[in-house]
N, C-alpha and C positions, 0 to 999 in steps of 0.2 A: 808340426816343430810350431807351427803357431801359437797354436794351443798350452801347450808344453811351457813355452815363455808366460803366455799371460799368467798359468794356473801358477807360476814360482812367483812369479810380483804381486798375485793374489797372496800368496802364504809368507812373503818379506816382510808387507803391511801389515799383516794377521799378527805376526810375530811382532812386529814393530809396537804395535796397538800393546799385546801386551804384554810387553817388555817394560810399557811406558807405567798400566797401572800397577806394576808390582813393585815400580820404586816406592823407598819411604815417602809417608805421609808428609808435606809442606810443615814446617815448624813454628810455633809464635815465637816471636825474640822475648828473652825475659827484660822487662824495661829494671824494673825497682825489686828488691827482698826488704821488707819493713818488718825489725822484729817490734811488735807493741809490748811494753811490760810496764807493769806498777801502776793497773787503769790510766793508760795516762788519756784516755778516751770515757767519757763519762759511762758509766757501765749499765745507764736507764735508756741515756738519750743516742748513745753512741760518736760514732766519727766518720771522716770521709778521709781518704787519701786516694789522691788521684796525680798522672801524670801526663805533660802536655809537650807539642812540639816546642818549637822558637815563637812561633806565630802563634803561640795559644791553642789550637787544635788540641782536643783532649784525644789521651790516645790511650789510656787505661786506667780505670777506676776501680775501687773498692767500696765498701761498706766496711766500719768496725764497729764492735760493737765488744767484745773480749778482748782480754789479753790473746796473745799469739801471734804465728809468722805467715805474715800476707806477701804472695807475690804475684807483681804485677805485669802482664805479657801484652804486648802488643799482638797487630791483627795478623793473622797466619801467611806464611808468604813475605813480609815486610823483612830490615832490619832494626834492629835498635840506631836510632840515630846518637851520635857521638854527645852531642849537649842536647840536654831536655829542659823542661822545669816541671818541681815537684810541689804541691800543694798538699796542706794539710789542713782538715776541718775539724776543731771542736765546736762543741756548743756544751752549756751549764745554763741550769736555770738561774732566771735573773728576774727578781720578786717575783713578779708573776707571768713571766714570759721565760725567753732564751736571751744568751748573751752567744752571739755565732763568733769564734776568731778564725778567721782565713789568713795563712801563711804560705807564699807563694816561694821560691828560690829557683829563681833565673841559672842558665849553663850550671846542670849537674851534669855531669856521668854517669851512666847508668852503672847502678853501683849499690853498696846495703846499705842500710839505714837500722835505728836504732831509736824507738821514741821511749824513753823512761819516765812512767808517771810517778808523783811523787803525792799521795792524798795520805791524807788524816782522816782514823773514824773515828767518832763521837762516841764517846764512854759515859757523858752525861751530867748533870749541871750543878752548880749549887746556888741556891738563893740567901745572897748575902743580909746580913743583919749587921748595920752601921753603929758603930758608939765612937765619941770623941772626934769627927771627923773636923780638923785644920779648915779655917777660913782661908778660900783659896781665893787667886787674883785671874784665873783662870782655868779650862776643865782639866780635869781628874784623868790620868791615864792609870787603865784597870787593863792588867794581862795577864793571862796563864798560857799554858802550849798552847799555841794555834787559836789563841782566839785574842783580841783585844778591842776596848770601849774608851774613846775619849767624849767623857761627860763631864757637862756641870750639876750634873740631875743622879748620881746614884742610886742602885737599888735591881737593877736589872740583873735579871741572873746570871753568872758568871760559866760559860760555858766550859767541860773539861774533857780534853782530850788525852787524856792519863785518869786513871782509879782513883789513884794518889796524884796529886799537882802541889807547886808552890803557884803561889800567886802575887804577883807585884804592883804596888799603887806607887805613881810619882804624882807629886801636888807640887803645884805652884804656890806659894804664899808670900806673903810680902817679905819676908827674910830671907827670900830666896827658895832654891828649888828642895824640897824635900824627900823622902821614899820613906817604904814599909813593905816587908818583905817577906810573907806569911811562908808557910814549909809547911807538907802533911796533909794537905786540904784533901779532901776525900768527896765522893760522887755522893750528897744526901741531900736530904730535903731543905734545911738549911744552914746556917755556919753564919757566926758572931765576927765582928774583924773590926777590932778596936785598933781606930790610925791617930793615936795617941805615940808620943814618946817616938816620932819618927824622926829619920836618919839624912845626913848630908849625904849625896852622891857623889860618885866620881865623875868628871866629865871630860871632855876631850874640844879643844876648840878648833873650828876647822876655818883654817883660810881662804877666802876668794881670792882669785888671779887680779881680780878689778871689784873698783865698787859695785855692791848690786842692787838693786831696787825692790826687790823679790825676791823671795826663795824659796825652797821646800826640803826638808831636811826628813828622811826617814830612818832610822837604826833599829834595827833584829839583833838580837843575841840567840849563838847556837851553842847550849849548854854541853852537849857532846861533843864539839866540831865538825858536826854532818851539816855542812850547807845546805846540801837538798836537803833537809828535815821538811817535812809538811807542817811541821809544829814548833817556830820560834817562836820567839818574844818577840813582840813590840815594844823597843824599850824609849823611844823617843820618836814626837812627832810633832815635828816644827813648821812654821807659816811665817815669812815674812808678813811686814803689813804694808807698806808703800817705800819708808823709811830706810834713805842709804845705810846700808849695812858694807863692811869689810869682812868678816868672819860669822858662826853662829856658833853656840856652846851646845855639843848634844852630852845628856847626861844617859847614868847606866848606872845598875846598884853595883859597888865594888866587890870584884872576888867571884861573881857567880859567873861568866862568861870566859870562852877562851875564841872566840871566835864570832864577828859580826858580820854584820850585810849591811851594807851601808847606800842609801841609795838618795842621792843630793840634786834639784837641779838649783837652775841659777838661772836670770834677768836682768840683763842689764838696766835699761830704762824698764819701769813702768807699761811704759807702753807697748817695747819694742812685740815687734811677732818671731822675734826669734828666741829658744829657750835652748841654754846649755845641761845636760844631765852628765851625770856622774856616778858608774855604783864600782863600788868595790867591796872586794871579801876577805877576811881577815881581819886584821887590826882598824878600827877605826881611824880614815885617813887625818895627817894632819893639815895638809890642804887639799884643794880640790883642783882634780886636774880636769883641765879643758883640751876638746880633739886639738888639732893641729891642721884643722882642714876649715874650709869656709864654702857655705853656696854662693856662688857668681850671681843666676840667675835659675828661676826656674819657671815653667808654664804647664798648668793641667787642662783635662777636660775628666769628662765623667771615668773614664777608662782608660786614660793613657796619661807617664808622666814624662816631660822633656826635662832634664839637670844639666845645669854645667856647675862643675866643682872644683875645688883648687885643696894643693895640703894635702896631709898624709891621710889613710883614711883606709878600712877592707873593703867598704861596703855602701850602697847607697840606697833608699828605700821610698817607696809611696805609702801612702797608706791612705784609702776611701774608707766610708765611714756612712752606715743607713739608721737611724732610730725613728720604731716604731710605736705606742702602747702596746698595738697590740701582735705587732711578730717580731718586737724583740729589736737588741743593738747588732747591727754588724759594722763588723771591724774586717776588712781586707787588707794587706800588706803583702806587697811586690819587694823582693833583694832583690839586687843587681852587683856586679862587684863594683870595685874603685872607678872602672875607664865607663861603667855603663854609663851612659845621657839618654837612653831613650827606655822608660818599662809602659808594661801594658799590663791590663788583668789578662789575664784567661778567658776563654771559653768555661761557660758551665758547665760540670761532670754533669752525669744522668744519675749519678750516686745522691749528689749533693739533690739534684732536683727532687728526686726520690724521698729526699730525709726533708725539704721542706719545697714543696710545690710554688708556692710564691716566691721563691729569691727570685731577683734581677738582677743584672748587673745594673744598668741604667737607672734604678730606682738609687743607686749610690753616689756618694758626693765626695768630692777628696776634701782630704782634710788637712795633711799635711806632709811634708817629707824631711828625712833625716840621713844625717852622711855620720854610722858608725863605724868605731874603731876598737876592735880589742886589743888590750894592751899586751896582752901573750899572743899573741898572732901577727904571721906575717902574710899576709895576702888572704881574698875572699876562698881560697880553697881552703886554706887552713884554719880557716872561721868555720866551714861547714864540716872540716874534719871535728875540729871541737866541740860541735855540738852535736853530731849524728855520728861520728864512728863506735861501730857497736864494741867494742874495748875502752871506750870513754865515753859513755852517754852523760851529757849535762843537758840542765835546763838555760836556755839563752842568757837570761841575765844573773847566772852564777859563775859571771867572772868580773872581769875588771874590765872595764867596757867605758868609752868616753864617745858622747852625741850629738850631735847638732840640730835642731828640728827647728823646722819655719810653716808657720801655716800663712796663708794668701793674709794681705791686707785688710780684708772684709774682715778676715774671721779672726781678729787679735782678742784675746779673752781678757786682754789687761788694757782701758781704755781712762 
């Protein structure tokens, strides 16, 4: 009887063991699905997407070379965290090296994103021959679709991103701003541009909310109304000279463009370490919008930022940079919600180390803190939705946006 009981006990153990082995295998949680389109990543250099937990530990990563759908899974037997961090790494050729841009978005729910690229393909160029160039008091702007050059000395080849394109010249003269528009320019060895009989362009006065001692104003035009087009015209590019200004006049050719992209920055005092930014799509604005938020204080290390802000904003960010003549320019920005008081760089993903073995967080130096407000967004989560919702793919700067940037006092660019 005792032997029978022992046999039954062993049989039950064996049955339990076999049952356990036949159960479904442990699954890996899906953390992110990312649809990459429009050559978002450089098709030669590639890029990286990785996700981390809220402490910066890498949970999954992938190298991206071509367009397609990439799925990032966590470790087997774990659960997807309710909130995590998503980092996008892009690289481009920069002079004789690379420009590497990293963007980390914190407080992200496991979700589906779309990274939509907009790249232009060079069709060719034309070598210009000039006649009757007016005497000009400043640099002349030469612009075709996707190409621009601001120069005192005309003569460089003009790149064309269409086989047949139009070319715009903006010429500052002693009698005011003038322009000349040439239509139907084809990819060829050379073409002659007669700059006599220039015309007076239209202009829009953009008023600053307070007098400023330094500003930058860049106006692009989109003739087809598509503000995501990779080949806009640069219509005006203006810099303040330290003289107090209440407004700036932006010039553009009449009746050529229906939609404009305006980038304007302003500094109240020339020695300030704070810069205000305003980005707008649509008509050229008549007023510079200033973010209704302020930086109360901040402190940084080479991997973290503590910031206190006030007012109305959608996000806060910190940027760290590294510049080497041999390894290129690295810029890493971490974004957090308006309530964020502490931001830090996540750990470096293996896919990034494989791509650039020399990459190190410790080489980065803190560059600036920013407060960001999307005018058509209500909060951080809606901002992320506007940027990366698969049904509404958009670029970060293709919005109406106000920002405030502050650099450490030791890094003021204007003194």
